N, CA, C and O atoms as CSV, one atom per row, in Angstrom:
chain,resi,resn,atom,element,x,y,z
A,1,UNK,N,N,-31.786,-1.758,7.315
A,1,UNK,CA,C,-31.383,-1.304,5.995
A,1,UNK,C,C,-30.710,-2.459,5.252
A,1,UNK,O,O,-29.774,-3.080,5.755
A,2,UNK,N,N,-31.197,-2.727,4.072
A,2,UNK,CA,C,-30.641,-3.801,3.247
A,2,UNK,C,C,-29.478,-3.253,2.412
A,2,UNK,O,O,-29.489,-2.101,1.976
A,3,UNK,N,N,-28.484,-4.110,2.205
A,3,UNK,CA,C,-27.333,-3.719,1.399
A,3,UNK,C,C,-27.679,-3.791,-0.087
A,3,UNK,O,O,-28.443,-4.655,-0.519
A,4,UNK,N,N,-27.116,-2.888,-0.845
A,4,UNK,CA,C,-27.297,-2.885,-2.293
A,4,UNK,C,C,-26.324,-3.876,-2.927
A,4,UNK,O,O,-25.278,-4.186,-2.356
A,5,UNK,N,N,-26.674,-4.360,-4.091
A,5,UNK,CA,C,-25.836,-5.280,-4.848
A,5,UNK,C,C,-24.523,-4.579,-5.223
A,5,UNK,O,O,-24.563,-3.461,-5.736
A,6,UNK,N,N,-23.362,-5.202,-4.984
A,6,UNK,CA,C,-22.085,-4.553,-5.289
A,6,UNK,C,C,-21.797,-4.451,-6.791
A,6,UNK,O,O,-20.898,-3.712,-7.191
A,7,UNK,N,N,-22.536,-5.171,-7.619
A,7,UNK,CA,C,-22.305,-5.122,-9.062
A,7,UNK,C,C,-23.169,-4.044,-9.721
A,7,UNK,O,O,-22.632,-3.136,-10.354
A,8,UNK,N,N,-24.473,-4.125,-9.588
A,8,UNK,CA,C,-25.355,-3.158,-10.259
A,8,UNK,C,C,-25.706,-1.966,-9.375
A,8,UNK,O,O,-26.082,-0.909,-9.882
A,9,UNK,N,N,-25.589,-2.126,-8.070
A,9,UNK,CA,C,-25.877,-1.071,-7.085
A,9,UNK,C,C,-27.297,-0.510,-7.183
A,9,UNK,O,O,-27.572,0.575,-6.670
A,10,UNK,N,N,-28.186,-1.235,-7.832
A,10,UNK,CA,C,-29.571,-0.770,-7.971
A,10,UNK,C,C,-30.515,-1.525,-7.058
A,10,UNK,O,O,-31.427,-0.938,-6.476
A,11,UNK,N,N,-30.302,-2.806,-6.934
A,11,UNK,CA,C,-31.249,-3.664,-6.213
A,11,UNK,C,C,-30.677,-4.121,-4.879
A,11,UNK,O,O,-29.464,-4.141,-4.669
A,12,UNK,N,N,-31.579,-4.484,-3.997
A,12,UNK,CA,C,-31.159,-5.041,-2.713
A,12,UNK,C,C,-30.734,-6.489,-2.909
A,12,UNK,O,O,-31.220,-7.167,-3.814
A,13,UNK,N,N,-29.838,-6.956,-2.071
A,13,UNK,CA,C,-29.330,-8.318,-2.159
A,13,UNK,C,C,-30.437,-9.333,-1.882
A,13,UNK,O,O,-31.253,-9.147,-0.978
A,14,UNK,N,N,-30.455,-10.392,-2.660
A,14,UNK,CA,C,-31.395,-11.497,-2.459
A,14,UNK,C,C,-30.694,-12.567,-1.620
A,14,UNK,O,O,-29.501,-12.812,-1.799
A,15,UNK,N,N,-31.417,-13.191,-0.724
A,15,UNK,CA,C,-30.841,-14.201,0.164
A,15,UNK,C,C,-30.177,-15.335,-0.623
A,15,UNK,O,O,-29.120,-15.827,-0.226
A,16,UNK,N,N,-30.782,-15.745,-1.718
A,16,UNK,CA,C,-30.256,-16.864,-2.507
A,16,UNK,C,C,-28.911,-16.532,-3.152
A,16,UNK,O,O,-28.080,-17.424,-3.322
A,17,UNK,N,N,-28.680,-15.268,-3.513
A,17,UNK,CA,C,-27.468,-14.868,-4.222
A,17,UNK,C,C,-26.607,-13.898,-3.422
A,17,UNK,O,O,-25.702,-13.273,-3.977
A,18,UNK,N,N,-26.870,-13.769,-2.163
A,18,UNK,CA,C,-26.220,-12.795,-1.306
A,18,UNK,C,C,-24.713,-12.821,-1.498
A,18,UNK,O,O,-24.144,-13.913,-1.477
A,19,UNK,N,N,-24.040,-11.730,-1.679
A,19,UNK,CA,C,-24.450,-10.339,-1.532
A,19,UNK,C,C,-24.998,-9.723,-2.812
A,19,UNK,O,O,-25.162,-8.505,-2.884
A,20,UNK,N,N,-25.283,-10.533,-3.815
A,20,UNK,CA,C,-25.764,-10.034,-5.101
A,20,UNK,C,C,-27.287,-10.061,-5.160
A,20,UNK,O,O,-27.941,-10.702,-4.337
A,21,UNK,N,N,-27.843,-9.354,-6.150
A,21,UNK,CA,C,-29.294,-9.285,-6.275
A,21,UNK,C,C,-29.846,-10.362,-7.198
A,21,UNK,O,O,-31.041,-10.655,-7.163
A,22,UNK,N,N,-28.988,-10.951,-8.022
A,22,UNK,CA,C,-29.468,-11.931,-8.991
A,22,UNK,C,C,-28.337,-12.859,-9.426
A,22,UNK,O,O,-27.166,-12.628,-9.125
A,23,UNK,N,N,-28.713,-13.887,-10.123
A,23,UNK,CA,C,-27.733,-14.824,-10.678
A,23,UNK,C,C,-26.819,-14.101,-11.677
A,23,UNK,O,O,-25.622,-14.378,-11.751
A,24,UNK,N,N,-27.403,-13.171,-12.443
A,24,UNK,CA,C,-26.633,-12.423,-13.424
A,24,UNK,C,C,-25.488,-11.657,-12.756
A,24,UNK,O,O,-24.346,-11.731,-13.211
A,25,UNK,N,N,-25.784,-10.928,-11.690
A,25,UNK,CA,C,-24.747,-10.158,-10.997
A,25,UNK,C,C,-23.705,-11.079,-10.355
A,25,UNK,O,O,-22.518,-10.752,-10.335
A,26,UNK,N,N,-24.139,-12.217,-9.836
A,26,UNK,CA,C,-23.196,-13.190,-9.276
A,26,UNK,C,C,-22.266,-13.712,-10.368
A,26,UNK,O,O,-21.071,-13.885,-10.131
A,27,UNK,N,N,-22.805,-13.967,-11.566
A,27,UNK,CA,C,-21.989,-14.444,-12.682
A,27,UNK,C,C,-21.027,-13.375,-13.186
A,27,UNK,O,O,-19.905,-13.690,-13.581
A,28,UNK,N,N,-21.457,-12.112,-13.176
A,28,UNK,CA,C,-20.573,-11.013,-13.567
A,28,UNK,C,C,-19.379,-10.959,-12.618
A,28,UNK,O,O,-18.242,-10.804,-13.062
A,29,UNK,N,N,-19.627,-11.084,-11.331
A,29,UNK,CA,C,-18.562,-11.074,-10.338
A,29,UNK,C,C,-17.607,-12.252,-10.545
A,29,UNK,O,O,-16.389,-12.083,-10.479
A,30,UNK,N,N,-18.152,-13.430,-10.792
A,30,UNK,CA,C,-17.326,-14.615,-11.017
A,30,UNK,C,C,-16.443,-14.430,-12.249
A,30,UNK,O,O,-15.268,-14.798,-12.230
A,31,UNK,N,N,-16.993,-13.868,-13.307
A,31,UNK,CA,C,-16.207,-13.626,-14.516
A,31,UNK,C,C,-15.074,-12.647,-14.252
A,31,UNK,O,O,-13.987,-12.792,-14.811
A,32,UNK,N,N,-15.312,-11.662,-13.413
A,32,UNK,CA,C,-14.251,-10.709,-13.067
A,32,UNK,C,C,-13.110,-11.411,-12.337
A,32,UNK,O,O,-11.944,-11.083,-12.557
A,33,UNK,N,N,-13.431,-12.370,-11.474
A,33,UNK,CA,C,-12.395,-13.147,-10.793
A,33,UNK,C,C,-11.619,-13.991,-11.797
A,33,UNK,O,O,-10.390,-14.041,-11.750
A,34,UNK,N,N,-12.337,-14.658,-12.710
A,34,UNK,CA,C,-11.683,-15.515,-13.705
A,34,UNK,C,C,-10.776,-14.730,-14.640
A,34,UNK,O,O,-9.716,-15.218,-15.033
A,35,UNK,N,N,-11.179,-13.527,-14.996
A,35,UNK,CA,C,-10.400,-12.737,-15.949
A,35,UNK,C,C,-9.225,-12.009,-15.298
A,35,UNK,O,O,-8.379,-11.456,-16.000
A,36,UNK,N,N,-9.164,-12.003,-13.973
A,36,UNK,CA,C,-8.063,-11.331,-13.275
A,36,UNK,C,C,-8.338,-9.868,-12.974
A,36,UNK,O,O,-7.426,-9.144,-12.575
A,37,UNK,N,N,-9.558,-9.421,-13.152
A,37,UNK,CA,C,-9.887,-8.024,-12.875
A,37,UNK,C,C,-9.736,-7.675,-11.403
A,37,UNK,O,O,-9.521,-6.510,-11.068
A,38,UNK,N,N,-9.843,-8.643,-10.532
A,38,UNK,CA,C,-9.734,-8.395,-9.103
A,38,UNK,C,C,-8.343,-8.710,-8.558
A,38,UNK,O,O,-8.177,-8.860,-7.347
A,39,UNK,N,N,-7.361,-8.810,-9.414
A,39,UNK,CA,C,-6.008,-9.149,-8.976
A,39,UNK,C,C,-5.448,-8.066,-8.052
A,39,UNK,O,O,-5.676,-6.875,-8.262
A,40,UNK,N,N,-4.731,-8.488,-7.054
A,40,UNK,CA,C,-4.091,-7.574,-6.118
A,40,UNK,C,C,-2.677,-7.315,-6.622
A,40,UNK,O,O,-1.911,-8.262,-6.802
A,41,UNK,N,N,-2.312,-6.056,-6.854
A,41,UNK,CA,C,-0.970,-5.768,-7.352
A,41,UNK,C,C,0.084,-6.171,-6.326
A,41,UNK,O,O,-0.090,-5.968,-5.124
A,42,UNK,N,N,1.156,-6.730,-6.810
A,42,UNK,CA,C,2.235,-7.165,-5.928
A,42,UNK,C,C,3.577,-6.820,-6.564
A,42,UNK,O,O,3.687,-6.687,-7.783
A,43,UNK,N,N,4.572,-6.680,-5.738
A,43,UNK,CA,C,5.918,-6.411,-6.221
A,43,UNK,C,C,6.713,-7.705,-6.197
A,43,UNK,O,O,6.632,-8.480,-5.244
A,44,UNK,N,N,7.473,-7.927,-7.243
A,44,UNK,CA,C,8.352,-9.090,-7.283
A,44,UNK,C,C,9.542,-8.833,-6.364
A,44,UNK,O,O,10.124,-7.749,-6.380
A,45,UNK,N,N,9.897,-9.823,-5.574
A,45,UNK,CA,C,11.016,-9.709,-4.648
A,45,UNK,C,C,12.135,-10.611,-5.145
A,45,UNK,O,O,11.925,-11.796,-5.408
A,46,UNK,N,N,13.324,-10.036,-5.269
A,46,UNK,CA,C,14.482,-10.806,-5.693
A,46,UNK,C,C,15.185,-11.379,-4.459
A,46,UNK,O,O,15.435,-10.665,-3.488
A,47,UNK,N,N,15.494,-12.649,-4.509
A,47,UNK,CA,C,16.220,-13.312,-3.439
A,47,UNK,C,C,17.569,-13.762,-3.968
A,47,UNK,O,O,17.688,-14.174,-5.122
A,48,UNK,N,N,18.577,-13.683,-3.125
A,48,UNK,CA,C,19.864,-14.232,-3.541
A,48,UNK,C,C,20.001,-15.633,-2.952
A,48,UNK,O,O,19.125,-16.082,-2.213
A,49,UNK,N,N,21.060,-16.306,-3.262
A,49,UNK,CA,C,21.269,-17.689,-2.839
A,49,UNK,C,C,21.227,-17.838,-1.312
A,49,UNK,O,O,20.707,-18.829,-0.799
A,50,UNK,N,N,21.770,-16.859,-0.592
A,50,UNK,CA,C,21.828,-16.934,0.872
A,50,UNK,C,C,20.417,-16.891,1.470
A,50,UNK,O,O,20.151,-17.565,2.465
A,51,UNK,N,N,19.526,-16.117,0.884
A,51,UNK,CA,C,18.145,-16.007,1.397
A,51,UNK,C,C,17.370,-17.313,1.220
A,51,UNK,O,O,16.447,-17.588,1.987
A,52,UNK,N,N,17.727,-18.105,0.238
A,52,UNK,CA,C,17.028,-19.355,-0.032
A,52,UNK,C,C,17.566,-20.520,0.784
A,52,UNK,O,O,17.031,-21.627,0.729
A,53,UNK,N,N,18.624,-20.265,1.540
A,53,UNK,CA,C,19.213,-21.338,2.334
A,53,UNK,C,C,20.196,-22.182,1.535
A,53,UNK,O,O,20.623,-23.242,1.993
A,54,UNK,N,N,20.555,-21.718,0.346
A,54,UNK,CA,C,21.527,-22.420,-0.494
A,54,UNK,C,C,22.868,-21.750,-0.302
A,54,UNK,O,O,23.000,-20.541,-0.496
A,55,UNK,N,N,23.849,-22.520,0.074
A,55,UNK,CA,C,25.176,-21.940,0.287
A,55,UNK,C,C,26.192,-22.572,-0.595
A,55,UNK,O,O,27.366,-22.205,-0.548
């Protein structure tokens, strides 16, 4: 069983663009990375002077 393209989910992945089906879908994925759409949410952690090794 061949995997479907994670972007369009219509076509099977092509070896040249794996895991995508085409250059277009690979470029769509790259643009999502550049724009920050795939950012992982994180919490800001506050450190005091003692935690940084500054006394």
